[in-house]
Biopython code that builds the backbone (N, CA, C, O; Angstrom):
import numpy as np
from Bio.PDB.StructureBuilder import StructureBuilder

atoms = [
    (1, "MET", "N", (20.616, -8.554, 30.551)),
    (1, "MET", "CA", (21.140, -7.875, 31.500)),
    (1, "MET", "C", (21.730, -6.961, 31.233)),
    (1, "MET", "O", (22.291, -6.907, 30.138)),
    (2, "PHE", "N", (21.827, -5.704, 32.330)),
    (2, "PHE", "CA", (22.515, -4.664, 31.971)),
    (2, "PHE", "C", (23.968, -4.672, 32.463)),
    (2, "PHE", "O", (24.184, -5.164, 33.571)),
    (3, "LYS", "N", (24.740, -4.293, 31.916)),
    (3, "LYS", "CA", (26.414, -4.018, 32.736)),
    (3, "LYS", "C", (26.735, -2.552, 32.386)),
    (3, "LYS", "O", (26.249, -1.916, 31.451)),
    (4, "PHE", "N", (27.602, -2.136, 33.260)),
    (4, "PHE", "CA", (28.048, -0.582, 33.654)),
    (4, "PHE", "C", (29.597, -0.473, 33.667)),
    (4, "PHE", "O", (30.081, -1.083, 34.620)),
    (5, "ARG", "N", (30.388, 0.061, 32.969)),
    (5, "ARG", "CA", (31.479, 0.500, 32.687)),
    (5, "ARG", "C", (32.334, 1.529, 32.561)),
    (5, "ARG", "O", (31.990, 2.361, 31.722)),
    (6, "GLU", "N", (33.519, 1.771, 33.232)),
    (6, "GLU", "CA", (34.123, 3.090, 33.086)),
    (6, "GLU", "C", (34.731, 2.987, 31.797)),
    (6, "GLU", "O", (35.535, 2.059, 31.887)),
    (7, "THR", "N", (34.753, 3.376, 30.859)),
    (7, "THR", "CA", (35.334, 3.427, 29.469)),
    (7, "THR", "C", (36.648, 4.144, 29.429)),
    (7, "THR", "O", (37.678, 3.687, 28.933)),
    (8, "THR", "N", (36.512, 5.294, 29.992)),
    (8, "THR", "CA", (37.627, 6.114, 30.238)),
    (8, "THR", "C", (37.464, 7.117, 31.575)),
    (8, "THR", "O", (36.314, 7.312, 31.967)),
    (9, "PRO", "N", (38.724, 7.847, 32.385)),
    (9, "PRO", "CA", (37.951, 8.183, 33.269)),
    (9, "PRO", "C", (36.709, 9.140, 33.402)),
    (9, "PRO", "O", (36.480, 9.963, 32.515)),
    (10, "GLY", "N", (36.210, 9.071, 34.095)),
    (10, "GLY", "CA", (34.746, 10.054, 34.270)),
    (10, "GLY", "C", (34.079, 9.754, 33.038)),
    (10, "GLY", "O", (33.379, 10.734, 32.785)),
    (11, "GLU", "N", (33.932, 8.753, 32.015)),
    (11, "GLU", "CA", (33.095, 8.554, 31.168)),
    (11, "GLU", "C", (32.501, 6.862, 31.239)),
    (11, "GLU", "O", (33.178, 5.852, 31.042)),
    (12, "TRP", "N", (31.244, 6.926, 31.533)),
    (12, "TRP", "CA", (30.488, 5.393, 31.686)),
    (12, "TRP", "C", (29.986, 5.014, 30.421)),
    (12, "TRP", "O", (29.926, 5.723, 29.417)),
    (13, "ARG", "N", (29.670, 3.963, 30.537)),
    (13, "ARG", "CA", (28.812, 3.164, 29.378)),
    (13, "ARG", "C", (27.831, 1.979, 29.986)),
    (13, "ARG", "O", (28.061, 1.171, 30.886)),
    (14, "TRP", "N", (26.750, 2.153, 29.236)),
    (14, "TRP", "CA", (25.734, 1.231, 29.608)),
    (14, "TRP", "C", (25.733, -0.183, 28.473)),
    (14, "TRP", "O", (26.077, 0.078, 27.321)),
    (15, "SER", "N", (25.369, -1.585, 28.786)),
    (15, "SER", "CA", (24.898, -2.538, 27.842)),
    (15, "SER", "C", (24.130, -3.423, 28.569)),
    (15, "SER", "O", (24.159, -3.926, 29.693)),
    (16, "PHE", "N", (23.041, -3.479, 27.030)),
    (16, "PHE", "CA", (22.178, -4.566, 27.503)),
    (16, "PHE", "C", (22.916, -5.530, 26.727)),
    (16, "PHE", "O", (23.318, -5.356, 25.577)),
    (17, "VAL", "N", (23.103, -6.825, 27.622)),
    (17, "VAL", "CA", (23.508, -8.162, 26.947)),
    (17, "VAL", "C", (23.113, -9.382, 27.392)),
    (17, "VAL", "O", (23.159, -9.816, 28.542)),
    (18, "PHE", "N", (22.658, -9.991, 26.236)),
    (18, "PHE", "CA", (22.047, -11.260, 26.337)),
    (18, "PHE", "C", (22.859, -12.340, 25.369)),
    (18, "PHE", "O", (23.262, -12.167, 24.219)),
    (19, "ARG", "N", (22.952, -13.377, 26.124)),
    (19, "ARG", "CA", (23.623, -14.361, 25.506)),
    (19, "ARG", "C", (25.054, -14.101, 25.027)),
    (19, "ARG", "O", (25.491, -14.692, 24.039)),
    (20, "ASP", "N", (25.786, -13.218, 25.724)),
    (20, "ASP", "CA", (27.044, -12.889, 24.955)),
    (20, "ASP", "C", (26.889, -12.023, 24.069)),
    (20, "ASP", "O", (27.828, -11.947, 23.277)),
    (21, "GLN", "N", (26.049, -11.340, 23.908)),
    (21, "GLN", "CA", (25.544, -10.639, 22.464)),
    (21, "GLN", "C", (25.357, -9.220, 23.481)),
    (21, "GLN", "O", (24.743, -9.225, 24.549)),
    (22, "THR", "N", (25.932, -8.217, 22.966)),
    (22, "THR", "CA", (25.326, -6.617, 23.090)),
    (22, "THR", "C", (24.281, -6.539, 22.070)),
    (22, "THR", "O", (24.444, -6.827, 20.885)),
    (23, "LEU", "N", (23.109, -6.097, 22.653)),
    (23, "LEU", "CA", (22.113, -5.698, 21.821)),
    (23, "LEU", "C", (21.657, -4.420, 22.396)),
    (23, "LEU", "O", (20.713, -4.051, 21.698)),
    (24, "ALA", "N", (21.845, -3.706, 23.189)),
    (24, "ALA", "CA", (21.967, -2.455, 22.965)),
    (24, "ALA", "C", (22.707, -1.484, 23.881)),
    (24, "ALA", "O", (22.952, -2.040, 24.952)),
    (25, "HIS", "N", (23.137, -0.257, 23.836)),
    (25, "HIS", "CA", (24.190, 0.343, 24.672)),
    (25, "HIS", "C", (24.147, 1.925, 24.410)),
    (25, "HIS", "O", (23.688, 2.416, 23.380)),
    (26, "GLY", "N", (24.688, 2.663, 25.485)),
    (26, "GLY", "CA", (24.714, 3.952, 25.679)),
    (26, "GLY", "C", (25.735, 4.344, 25.825)),
    (26, "GLY", "O", (26.253, 3.455, 26.501)),
    (27, "GLU", "N", (26.755, 5.385, 25.612)),
    (27, "GLU", "CA", (27.863, 5.579, 26.019)),
    (27, "GLU", "C", (28.308, 7.366, 26.354)),
    (27, "GLU", "O", (27.635, 8.275, 25.868)),
    (28, "GLY", "N", (29.227, 7.560, 27.025)),
    (28, "GLY", "CA", (29.542, 8.890, 27.479)),
    (28, "GLY", "C", (28.656, 9.894, 28.317)),
    (28, "GLY", "O", (28.257, 11.043, 28.127)),
    (29, "PHE", "N", (28.494, 8.749, 29.555)),
    (29, "PHE", "CA", (27.757, 9.504, 30.952)),
    (29, "PHE", "C", (28.650, 9.599, 31.457)),
    (29, "PHE", "O", (29.598, 8.823, 31.333)),
    (30, "PRO", "N", (28.614, 10.574, 32.174)),
    (30, "PRO", "CA", (29.692, 11.731, 33.280)),
    (30, "PRO", "C", (29.595, 10.563, 34.796)),
    (30, "PRO", "O", (30.468, 10.712, 35.652)),
    (31, "SER", "N", (28.833, 9.791, 34.946)),
    (31, "SER", "CA", (28.931, 9.011, 36.241)),
    (31, "SER", "C", (28.178, 7.602, 35.855)),
    (31, "SER", "O", (27.533, 7.477, 34.813)),
    (32, "GLU", "N", (28.325, 6.659, 36.731)),
    (32, "GLU", "CA", (27.602, 5.318, 37.009)),
    (32, "GLU", "C", (26.174, 5.653, 37.270)),
    (32, "GLU", "O", (25.294, 4.958, 36.764)),
    (33, "GLY", "N", (25.873, 6.726, 38.066)),
    (33, "GLY", "CA", (24.679, 6.709, 38.224)),
    (33, "GLY", "C", (23.904, 7.304, 36.899)),
    (33, "GLY", "O", (22.828, 6.760, 36.653)),
    (34, "LYS", "N", (24.313, 8.315, 36.056)),
    (34, "LYS", "CA", (23.588, 8.745, 34.982)),
    (34, "LYS", "C", (23.644, 7.595, 34.104)),
    (34, "LYS", "O", (22.549, 7.401, 33.577)),
    (35, "ALA", "N", (24.397, 6.893, 33.815)),
    (35, "ALA", "CA", (24.329, 5.422, 33.249)),
    (35, "ALA", "C", (23.222, 4.645, 33.395)),
    (35, "ALA", "O", (22.383, 4.253, 32.585)),
    (36, "LYS", "N", (23.383, 4.465, 34.732)),
    (36, "LYS", "CA", (22.283, 3.610, 35.163)),
    (36, "LYS", "C", (21.003, 3.930, 34.707)),
    (36, "LYS", "O", (20.247, 3.038, 34.320)),
    (37, "ALA", "N", (20.542, 5.602, 34.711)),
    (37, "ALA", "CA", (19.461, 6.246, 34.849)),
    (37, "ALA", "C", (18.925, 6.167, 33.388)),
    (37, "ALA", "O", (17.739, 6.036, 33.088)),
    (38, "ALA", "N", (20.039, 6.273, 32.467)),
    (38, "ALA", "CA", (19.760, 5.807, 31.197)),
    (38, "ALA", "C", (19.403, 4.732, 30.940)),
    (38, "ALA", "O", (18.409, 4.600, 30.227)),
    (39, "ALA", "N", (20.033, 3.710, 31.390)),
    (39, "ALA", "CA", (19.620, 2.499, 30.852)),
    (39, "ALA", "C", (18.164, 2.208, 31.668)),
    (39, "ALA", "O", (17.693, 1.158, 31.231)),
    (40, "MET", "N", (17.462, 2.693, 32.520)),
    (40, "MET", "CA", (16.118, 2.549, 33.265)),
    (40, "MET", "C", (15.219, 3.134, 32.202)),
    (40, "MET", "O", (14.150, 2.554, 32.012)),
    (41, "VAL", "N", (15.519, 4.251, 31.451)),
    (41, "VAL", "CA", (14.653, 4.709, 30.831)),
    (41, "VAL", "C", (14.809, 3.869, 29.217)),
    (41, "VAL", "O", (13.788, 3.957, 28.535)),
    (42, "PHE", "N", (15.528, 3.388, 28.828)),
    (42, "PHE", "CA", (15.791, 2.437, 28.011)),
    (42, "PHE", "C", (15.006, 1.628, 27.996)),
    (42, "PHE", "O", (14.130, 1.606, 27.132)),
    (43, "ALA", "N", (15.109, 0.682, 29.006)),
    (43, "ALA", "CA", (14.191, -0.548, 29.798)),
    (43, "ALA", "C", (12.584, -0.137, 29.693)),
    (43, "ALA", "O", (11.733, -0.825, 29.130)),
    (44, "ARG", "N", (12.370, 1.041, 30.310)),
    (44, "ARG", "CA", (10.706, 1.645, 30.177)),
    (44, "ARG", "C", (10.680, 2.083, 29.304)),
    (44, "ARG", "O", (9.712, 2.829, 29.453)),
    (45, "ASP", "N", (11.133, 2.289, 28.074)),
    (45, "ASP", "CA", (10.817, 2.156, 26.648)),
    (45, "ASP", "C", (10.311, 1.220, 25.703)),
    (45, "ASP", "O", (9.503, 1.166, 24.775)),
    (46, "VAL", "N", (11.305, 0.342, 26.464)),
    (46, "VAL", "CA", (11.157, -1.265, 25.683)),
    (46, "VAL", "C", (9.919, -1.712, 26.250)),
    (46, "VAL", "O", (9.160, -2.241, 25.438)),
    (47, "GLY", "N", (9.466, -1.626, 27.593)),
    (47, "GLY", "CA", (8.498, -2.022, 28.055)),
    (47, "GLY", "C", (6.919, -1.570, 27.555)),
    (47, "GLY", "O", (5.911, -2.245, 27.344)),
    (48, "VAL", "N", (7.179, -0.189, 27.474)),
    (48, "VAL", "CA", (5.830, 0.733, 26.466)),
    (48, "VAL", "C", (5.857, -0.101, 24.991)),
    (48, "VAL", "O", (4.869, -0.474, 24.357)),
    (49, "ALA", "N", (7.079, -0.256, 24.686)),
    (49, "ALA", "CA", (6.588, -0.480, 23.095)),
    (49, "ALA", "C", (6.406, -2.033, 23.084)),
    (49, "ALA", "O", (5.852, -2.413, 22.052)),
    (50, "LEU", "N", (6.733, -3.052, 23.982)),
    (50, "LEU", "CA", (6.214, -4.223, 23.893)),
    (50, "LEU", "C", (4.294, -3.830, 24.315)),
    (50, "LEU", "O", (3.483, -4.309, 23.523)),
    (51, "GLN", "N", (3.945, -3.313, 25.064)),
    (51, "GLN", "CA", (2.920, -3.408, 25.620)),
    (51, "GLN", "C", (1.581, -2.550, 24.281)),
    (51, "GLN", "O", (0.355, -2.460, 24.348)),
    (52, "LYS", "N", (2.264, -2.223, 23.546)),
    (52, "LYS", "CA", (1.715, -1.563, 22.325)),
    (52, "LYS", "C", (1.718, -2.825, 21.267)),
    (52, "LYS", "O", (0.570, -3.103, 20.921)),
    (53, "MET", "N", (2.634, -3.576, 20.726)),
    (53, "MET", "CA", (2.258, -4.531, 20.040)),
    (53, "MET", "C", (0.862, -5.192, 19.729)),
    (53, "MET", "O", (0.020, -5.192, 20.628)),
    (54, "PRO", "N", (0.659, -5.583, 18.882)),
    (54, "PRO", "CA", (-0.490, -6.313, 18.899)),
    (54, "PRO", "C", (-0.232, -7.814, 19.146)),
    (54, "PRO", "O", (0.863, -8.310, 18.882)),
    (55, "VAL", "N", (-1.280, -8.550, 19.669)),
    (55, "VAL", "CA", (-1.111, -9.679, 20.610)),
    (55, "VAL", "C", (-1.646, -10.803, 19.164)),
    (55, "VAL", "O", (-2.829, -10.745, 18.827)),
    (56, "ARG", "N", (-0.654, -11.793, 18.386)),
    (56, "ARG", "CA", (-0.784, -12.505, 17.814)),
    (56, "ARG", "C", (-1.255, -14.209, 18.531)),
    (56, "ARG", "O", (-0.652, -14.795, 19.430)),
    (57, "GLY", "N", (-2.265, -14.596, 17.924)),
    (57, "GLY", "CA", (-2.392, -16.096, 18.483)),
    (57, "GLY", "C", (-3.732, -16.247, 18.022)),
    (57, "GLY", "O", (-4.337, -17.302, 18.214)),
]
sb = StructureBuilder()
sb.init_structure("model")
sb.init_model(0)
sb.init_chain("A")
sb.init_seg("    ")
for serial, (resi, resn, name, xyz) in enumerate(atoms, 1):
    if name == "N":
        sb.init_residue(resn, " ", resi, " ")
    sb.init_atom(name, np.array(xyz, "f"), 0.0, 1.0, " ", f" {name:<3s}", serial, name[0])
structure = sb.get_structure()
């Protein structure tokens, strides 16, 4: 699940949290919208990487 918070006035951070553990994050974004856009790029890139992984079975 993605979480977004303002760390200092005018500086935003996104975090990808699973089972109370932060697995990835990005910080230093000037707005919540920019942080959300960066998180979407991260999610897209993870999806692309998963599609490229060989299937075992």
